[in-house]
N, C-alpha and C positions, 0 to 999 in steps of 0.2 A: 716434200712436206709443204713446200711453198704454194704449190697448186691447191693442196688441201686446205690451207688457211685462206687463200683467196675465194675458194668455193664456199667455205663457211661464211665468209663476210658476205657475199653475193646473196646467199640464202637468207641470211639475218636481215638485211636490208629489204627484201621482199615481205618477209614476216612482219618487220615493223610497220610498213606502209599498210598492212591490214589490220593493225591494232585498232580498235573501236573503244576499249573501255580499260579501266585500271586493272581488271581481272585479266585482261589479255596481256598487259604489261608483265604482270607477275608470271603468267605461263611462258612468255617469250624469254624473259629473264632466267628461269629455271632450266629452259631449253639450251641456252647458249653459255650461261655463267655458272651453273651448279657444278658440283663437284663430279657429278655423273655426265657431264656434257662433253661433246667432241673436243672443245677447246682444252678442257682440263686434261683430258686423255692425251692430247699433243703435248701438253706441258709436261706430263711425265715421261713420254717419248724422248724429249730434248736431252735427257741425261745420257741417252745411249748414242747420241751424235758427237762426232769430233769437235774439239774446242772450237776451231775456226768457224764451224757451221752452227754451233750451238747459239753464239752471240748473234748472228744474222737472224735466224729463225726465232729466236727468243725476243728480239725487238719487234719483229713483224707480228707475233703472236700477241704480245703486250699491246701494240698499237690496235689490234682488231677488237681485244677485249675492252680497251678503253673506249673506243668509238661505239660500240654496242652499248655499253653501260651510260655513256653521256646521252645517247640518243633516247634511251629508256627513261633516263632521269627527267629529261626535258618533257617528253611525252607524258609521262605519268603525272607530273605537276599541272600540265595543261588539262589533261582529262579529268584530273580530281576537281580542279575549280569548276568545269563545265557540270560534272555531276553534281557538285554542291549546290550551284545555281538552279539546275533542274529541280533538286530536291526542296529547295527554299521556295520555288515557285509553286509546286505541287502541293506543299504542306503549309499553306498559308494560315494564320490562326484567325479563326472566327471570334472577333471581339464582342460580338453580341451574345455569345454563349455565357451561361452563368459561371461565376468562379468556383473554384474548388477549395474548400477550407479544411484545414487540420482540426479535428474535434479534440477539445481539451477535456480531461477527466474532470470529475467532480468529487468532492469529499463526501463520504457517506454521513448521513445525519447522526449516526451514533458517534463519530468522533467529533464532529461539530459540537454535540452536547457535552460530551466527556471533557473536551478542552475547555469549554466554557464553565462547566461546574468547577474543575480545578482551578482555574483562573480565579473564579469568585472566592473560593476559600483561601487561596494564596494571598490575595488582597486582605483577607481578614486575619492573616497571621498564622495560618496553618501551614504545616510542613507535610509534603507527600511521602508515603512509605510503600515499599512494595515487599512481596514475599511470594514463597513458591506456590505454584498451583497444586502439585502433589504434596498434600500435607500429612501430618501425624494426627492420630487421635487426640494427643494431649493437646496440641494447640488448637485444634478444630473444635473439640467438645470439652474436655476436662477443665482447662483454664478458663473456660467461658461459662462455667457452672451449670453444664449439661450433663445430667446424671446418665448413667449406664442404660437405664431403662426408658430414656427419652426416644420418642418415635423417629427422630432424624437420624438416631444411629442404626436404623433398621436397613437391611440390604435393599429394600423396596424403595427407600428415599435417598441412599447414598451410594456412590460409585466406590466400592472397595477394591483396591489392588491387593492387599494383603489384610491380615487381621488387624493391624493397627497403622496401615498406610492408605490412604484414600485421596480422592479429588476433592479439593476443599468444597464445602458446601456455602461457605460464606467468607466474605474477606475479614471477618472479624478475627480470624486466625491470624492475620497480620497485626491486629491491635495487641493480641496477646505477646507476640514476639517484641513488638515495639516497646511495650511497657516492661519486658524483662531487660532489653537494652538500656532503657532509661534509669533503671536501678533507684526508683524511688523520687525522681526528679519530675516537676510539673511540665506539662507540654500541651500542644494542640496539633492534632494530625488528622489526615484523611488518607484513605487507601483505596484507590480504584483498582479494579481488576476483575478478571473472569472468575465464574464460579459454576459449579456442576452439580446437578441434581437429576435423580431419574423421575422424569416426567415425560407426558405425552405432548408432542408438539402440535400446537394449534394457533389460532390468531393471536392469542394473548399469553402462551406459554412455550417455553423452550427448555430443552435440557441443559443447553448451555446459555448463560446469560450473564451479564456484569452488573456490579455494584459499585457504588462510593459510600464507604462508610467513615464516619467521623468520630473522633474521640477527644475529650478534653479532660484532663486530670489536674486539678490545683487545690488550694486551700480555699473553702467557702464557697465552691461551685453549687449551685441550685438550679431548679427548674426554670426559673426566670431567665437564666443564661441560655439555657436550651432553646426556649421559646423565641428570644431574642435573635439567636444566631440563625434559626430556620426561617424566621419571618423575613429576616434581611435577605437570606439567600432566595426564597421564593419571590420577593419583590425584584432582586436583580435578574433572575432567570425567567420570570414570566411577566414582569410589569409591575409598575407601582400600584395599580388598582387591585392587585390580586392580595387576598387575605388568607390566613390559616386558622384552623381549630385543632385543639387536642382532645383526643378522645381516649378513655382508659383502656388498657390492652394488658398483655402478658408476653414477656420475653424473659427466657431463663437467665439472661445476663444483665438486666436492668430491674429497678424496683425503686420508685413505681415506674411502670411502663406506659407509653401513649402510641397511638396511631395519630399521625398527623395528616390532616386533609387540607387540600387547596381549594378555594373557591372556583366554581365551574366557569370558564372563560365563556361558554355558549349563552348562559342565562344570567351571569353576574351575581349568583347565589341565590336566585329566586326560585330554582328547581325546574328541570326539564329532563328530557328522555335521556340527554347523555349522562347526566349525574343521577339519574333514577329518581328524581324528584327530591333530592336531598339539599341540592345547592353545592354540594362539595364533592371532591374526587380524592380518594386516598392515594397518597404519593409517598409516604415516608413513615418510618417507625423508629421510635427512640426510647429515651429515658434517662434516668439516673443509674449510673453504673452500680451493680449490686456490690454489696460490701464483700461478699465471697470472692468475686472477681478482683477486686482490689487487693484484698489479702493474699490470694494465691499468687498474684503477679508482683508481689513485694512492696505494696503500698498499706500503709496503716489507715483504715477507714475511719478511725477517730480523728484523724488529722487530715486526711485528704478525701476530697469527693470529686465526682465527675459526671459528665453526661455522655451519652453515645447516640448515634444516629445512623440510619442506613437508607439507601434508596436505590432503585433499579435505573440503570442508565438508560436502558432500552425504554422503560415505561416513560421516563422524562422526555425522550425523543418522541414517542407516540403522542404525547399529551401536547408538546411543544409544536409539532407540525401536523397534527390531525391525522396521523397515519393510522389505519384501520386494521393492519396485520403485521405483527412483530416479524414474521418471516420475510418481509419486504427488505428488511434490514441485512439479510443475509444472503439473498438470492443473486446478487451481482447483476442486477437488471439495469443497464446504463440508461434506459428511458427513465426509470425511477429516479435514479442518481441525479440525472441532468436537471431535475427540479431544484436541486440545492446547489447548483453552480453558483459560484459567486460572481455577482454582477459588479462591474468596474464602471 
């Protein structure tokens, strides 16, 4: 066995002298020090030797293993340093190349506008309310003074899930729920949220869109309060030079009802192609809360009055940023969104 150990040691020294890389070190280590190597086989064979020989050959075997392991460690460290230096020299950084930057995302203009609208009304003392997007016929229509034969109840205008369950067509349904919760107490609230109607998608229409509706109920509320509130909102949202005008209209839940137009930014109210020569662009709808709506929701119309208004969030975004197609707000095109990246 002694001759065998000396033979293995001699062969190992020759193999170690031939090592050129760290990969060679791994190969030689596996050859002489792994569990399947000849040295490991000899270690198992020691158990069959007499006690007096086991100690002698065991020491010789351990000495060879230690010597091989030590030589390989020293050589591996040296080769690793050489390989690293070669790699650093061959992979030098060209400092003349342009740098690489991480691209940060940008906030969708819809959310920019929505957050700003909410912030303006919060500073005016309004509170924000939310409600379910899957709504009942009672809250979406009945409590808002919309009769059974109204066109909006038709299957061609509304997404019905069941006979009395639908995707809400307006956030006014939240107003009905809010009045029910307030139980005859005065309040000022807005309700931003998504709404759904059966419509063909094009540059100015979408089957899914968002609204921010507002409602104020108290004693002595009149049309002057509505006009003052919306005039302040328009100036905060679009600039101090913008003005509004009220035009007579009709909504089932308000009486009298008005359309609210904003002066055209392109011509300053003089008339141009953008405003179709009128000088104004429609942006809001509103009016005094119908007595029937107050009565059905727990308010005495002889004591309380109120005003309501509603605007399309996407429409405000289009006007605010001059966007020509509503679908751009939903297409997730990062090139479009990059325009609205906040500059620091």
